[in-house]
Structure formats: C-alpha cells, structure tokens
MISEPA-387294 format. One line per 10 residues: number of its first residue (from 1); their letters; for each residue y, z, x of N, C-alpha, C. Coordinates in steps of 0.02 Angstrom, whole numbers, plus 32768, in hexadecimal, padded with zeros to 4 digits. Atoms other than C-alpha are relative to their C-alpha. Layout:
MISEPA-387294
NUM = A = Y,Z,X,Y,Z,X,Y,Z,X | ...
END
This chain:
MISEPA-387294
1 = MPVSATTPEL = 800C,7FDC,7FC2,58CC,823B,7C46,8043,801A,8019 | 7FC1,7FE4,7FE8,5954,82B2,7C85,8011,7FE4,8045 | 7FE9,801B,7FC1,59BD,8278,7D18,7FE2,8027,803A | 8019,7FD7,7FC9,597F,830A,7D82,7FB8,7FEE,8011 | 8046,8011,7FF4,58CD,82C7,7D72,7FFA,7FBC,8023 | 8003,8041,7FDE,58FA,821F,7DC0,800B,800A,804B | 7FF6,7FFD,7FB8,58F9,81FB,7E78,8047,7FE8,8010 | 7FBD,8016,7FEE,599F,81E0,7ED2,8005,7FB4,8004 | 7FFF,8049,7FFC,596E,812A,7EEC,8007,7FDF,7FBB | 7FFD,801C,8043,595E,810E,7E30,8041,800F,7FDB
11 = QPLRARLAAF = 7FC4,7FED,8025,5A00,8162,7DFB,8034,7FC7,7FFC | 7FD0,8038,8007,5A72,80CD,7E26,7FE8,7FCA,7FCF | 801C,8032,802D,59FE,8058,7DC8,8006,8017,7FB7 | 7FF9,7FE4,8044,59FD,80CB,7D2F,8049,7FFE,7FEA | 7FB8,8001,8011,5ABB,80D8,7D35,8016,7FB9,7FEF | 7FEE,8046,800D,5ACD,801B,7D3F,7FE5,7FE9,7FBD | 801F,8012,8040,5A55,8006,7CAC,8028,801F,7FC6 | 7FD9,7FDF,8034,5AB9,8085,7C45,8043,7FDD,7FF6 | 7FBF,8022,8005,5B5E,802C,7C6D,7FF8,7FBD,7FDD | 800B,8042,801F,5B19,7F80,7C3F,7FF0,8008,7FB6
21 = SRWALVEDRP = 8012,7FF4,8046,5ACE,7FC6,7B9E,803D,8013,7FD7 | 7FC4,7FEA,8024,5B72,8019,7B6E,802F,7FC5,7FF3 | 7FD0,8037,8007,5BDE,7F7F,7B8E,7FE3,7FC6,7FD7 | 801E,8035,8029,5B62,7F0C,7B35,8012,800A,7FB6 | 7FF0,7FF1,8046,5B94,7F62,7A92,804A,7FFD,7FF1 | 7FB7,7FFE,8009,5C51,7F52,7AAB,801B,7FB9,8001 | 7FE2,8042,8003,5CAF,7EB8,7A74,8041,7FFB,8026 | 7FBE,8002,7FE2,5D5B,7EE6,7AB5,8005,8037,8036 | 8001,7FCE,7FCA,5D4F,7F3D,7B5F,8045,801E,800C | 7FBF,7FE1,7FF5,5E0B,7F53,7B79,8011,8034,7FCA
31 = AATAPAREAF = 7FF2,7FD0,8036,5E19,7FA9,7ACF,7FD5,803F,8009 | 802C,7FC7,7FF8,5D85,8019,7AF8,8017,802E,8039 | 7FEA,7FD8,7FC7,5DD2,8053,7B9C,804A,8012,7FFD | 7FB7,7FF3,8006,5E88,805B,7B60,8011,804B,8000 | 7FED,7FB9,8000,5E8A,8117,7B3B,7FFB,8020,8046 | 8007,7FE4,7FBD,5E4B,8143,7BEA,8036,7FE4,802E | 7FCC,801F,7FD6,5EC3,80C9,7C3C,8044,801E,7FF0 | 7FC0,7FE2,8014,5F56,810F,7BD9,8006,8048,8019 | 7FFF,7FBA,7FE8,5F27,81C2,7C06,800C,8002,804B | 7FF8,8001,7FB7,5F1A,8197,7CBF,8048,7FED,8012
41 = LGKFDTYPDP = 7FBC,8016,7FEE,5FBE,8137,7CC7,8035,802F,7FE6 | 7FD1,7FCF,801C,6013,81BC,7C5C,800E,803A,8030 | 7FF5,7FCA,7FD0,5FFD,823A,7CE9,803B,7FF2,802F | 7FC8,8011,7FD4,607E,81DB,7D4E,8044,800D,7FDE | 7FC2,7FF4,8025,60FF,81F8,7CC5,801C,8046,800B | 7FE8,7FBC,7FF4,610C,82AF,7CF9,802D,8005,803D | 7FD8,8001,7FC3,6164,827D,7D9A,8046,7FE5,7FF2 | 7FBC,8018,800A,621F,825F,7DAA,8006,7FB3,8003 | 8001,8049,7FFB,61FD,81AA,7DDE,7FB8,7FE8,7FF8 | 8046,8012,800C,6159,8174,7D8C,7FEA,7FC0,8025
51 = GSARKAYFTR = 8012,803E,7FDE,615E,80C6,7DD8,7FF0,800B,8049 | 800D,7FF1,7FBA,616A,8108,7E89,7FC2,802B,8009 | 803B,7FD6,7FFC,60E5,818C,7E69,7FC1,7FD5,7FF8 | 8039,802E,800A,606F,8104,7E2A,7FF5,7FD6,803E | 8006,8029,7FC3,6093,8095,7EC1,7FE5,802A,8039 | 8018,7FD4,7FCA,6077,8129,7F37,7FB6,800E,7FF7 | 8047,7FF1,800D,5FD1,8153,7EE4,7FD4,7FC5,8014 | 802B,803A,7FF2,5F8C,80A2,7EEF,8005,7FEA,8049 | 7FFA,800F,7FB9,5FD0,8089,7F9F,7FD4,802F,8029 | 802B,7FCF,7FDE,5F78,8129,7FD5,7FB7,7FED,7FF7
61 = LSLQSAMARA = 8045,8016,800C,5ED8,80EA,7F85,7FEE,7FC6,802E | 800B,8039,7FD3,5EEA,8049,7FE8,7FF8,8016,8048 | 8005,7FE5,7FBD,5F06,80AA,8088,7FBD,8021,800B | 8040,7FDE,7FF9,5E6D,8115,806B,7FC7,7FCD,8003 | 8033,8034,7FFF,5E06,8078,8049,7FFE,7FDF,8044 | 7FFD,8020,7FBD,5E41,8027,80EB,7FE4,802F,8035 | 8019,7FCF,7FCF,5E1B,80C7,814B,7FB4,8007,7FFB | 8049,7FFB,800A,5D6C,80D1,80FF,7FDD,7FC3,801C | 801D,803C,7FE4,5D49,801D,812C,8000,8001,804C | 7FFC,7FFB,7FB7,5D85,803B,81DE,7FCD,8031,801B
71 = AKARGTAQRE = 8030,7FCE,7FEB,5D1A,80D7,81ED,7FB9,7FE4,7FFC | 8042,801E,8008,5C84,8078,81AC,7FF3,7FCD,8037 | 8007,8031,7FCB,5CA3,7FED,8229,7FF3,8021,8044 | 800B,7FDB,7FC2,5CA8,806F,82B4,7FBC,8023,8000 | 8040,7FDF,8006,5C04,80B5,8274,8004,804B,7FF8 | 7FF8,7FB9,800A,5C4A,815F,824A,800F,800E,7FB6 | 7FF1,7FEC,8044,5C5F,81BE,81A8,8042,8026,7FFE | 7FC1,7FDC,7FFC,5D08,8201,81DE,8031,7FE7,7FCC | 7FCC,8011,8031,5D8C,8206,8154,803C,802B,800F | 7FC2,7FDB,7FF3,5E3D,8236,817A,802A,7FFF,7FC0
81 = AATDSPVLAA = 7FD7,7FFB,803B,5EAC,8273,80ED,8048,7FEE,8010 | 7FBA,8013,7FF7,5F57,8224,80DD,8029,8028,7FCF | 7FDD,7FD3,802D,5FAD,82B8,808D,8045,8010,801C | 7FBE,7FF6,7FE4,605C,829E,80CF,8035,800A,7FCB | 7FD0,7FF6,8036,60AD,82B4,8025,7FE0,802A,7FCA | 801D,7FD8,8036,6095,8336,7F9D,7FF0,7FD6,7FC3 | 800E,802C,803A,609D,82AC,7F19,7FBE,7FDC,800C | 803E,8024,7FF1,6014,8248,7F6F,7FC4,802F,7FFD | 8037,7FD1,8001,5FA8,82E1,7F87,7FEF,8016,7FB9 | 800B,7FE8,8044,5FBF,831C,7ED4,7FE0,7FC9,7FD5
91 = MTEASCDSPA = 8019,8035,802B,5F9B,8272,7E87,7FB7,7FEE,8010 | 8045,8011,7FF0,5EF4,8261,7EE1,7FD0,8039,7FF3 | 802B,7FC8,8011,5EB3,830D,7EB2,7FE2,7FF5,7FBB | 8021,8008,8040,5E3C,8319,7E21,802A,8018,7FC6 | 7FD6,7FE6,8036,5EB5,8381,7DBB,8049,7FF4,8010 | 7FBA,800F,7FF3,5F5E,832F,7DC0,8026,8002,7FBD | 7FE0,7FFA,8041,5F9B,836E,7D18,804A,8012,8005 | 7FBA,7FEE,7FF9,603E,83B2,7D5B,801A,7FE5,8042 | 7FE5,801C,7FC2,60B2,8369,7DDD,8004,8033,8037 | 7FFD,7FD5,7FC5,60AF,83AF,7E8C,803D,7FEE,802A
101 = VS = 7FC4,8015,7FDD,615D,8376,7EB8,8026,803E,8017 | 7FDD,7FC6,7FE5,61B9,83F0,7F29,804A,7FFB,7FF0
END
C-alpha cells in the first residue's frame, strides 16, 4: 500500500514498523551507520576550526531544543531562530556543503 493511501495517524506506525524491520536484519548497527556519520562529521572539516564549528552546531541544537521545550510549556508553537553567527546558521541549514564563514 503506498504511503499516500495511508491515514496520517497510521504513518508513524508504518515508519516505526519499517525501522524495526530494517534494524532486525543488521548485526552491527555502528558499522551500518558509519558512512552517514562520517559524511555528516566530515562537513565540519571545511571550516578553519572544525572542533569549534562542531561545538557551535551542537550547542545551537541544544539551544533550539531548550527553546522548543519552553515554547511547548507556554502552550505556544513559537520558535525563535538563534542565528547570531554565520557558522551556526550555515551548519543548521539543509545544504551545508560549503562553509559560510565571513
């Protein structure tokens, strides 16, 4: 059955089933995800200081998570972007293939 034919309520259940089925066939999960992990972490190597770029990225992720939790606690869907640095902004965009360092 195509995904478009399912109801929105069933899509998370189908996705969970697909994930469990996929991982049931894999003996070494770290080895299976190593190429994706290496590709993601390799994007930080394009910056002059990869360690600081990585720390900035994950700190920004933490900030966004805290802000989302606070917004949820307030009962609003408000999300504020913390784009105070070109490196932080570039690293959280979907296409961060090239550095955005000024």
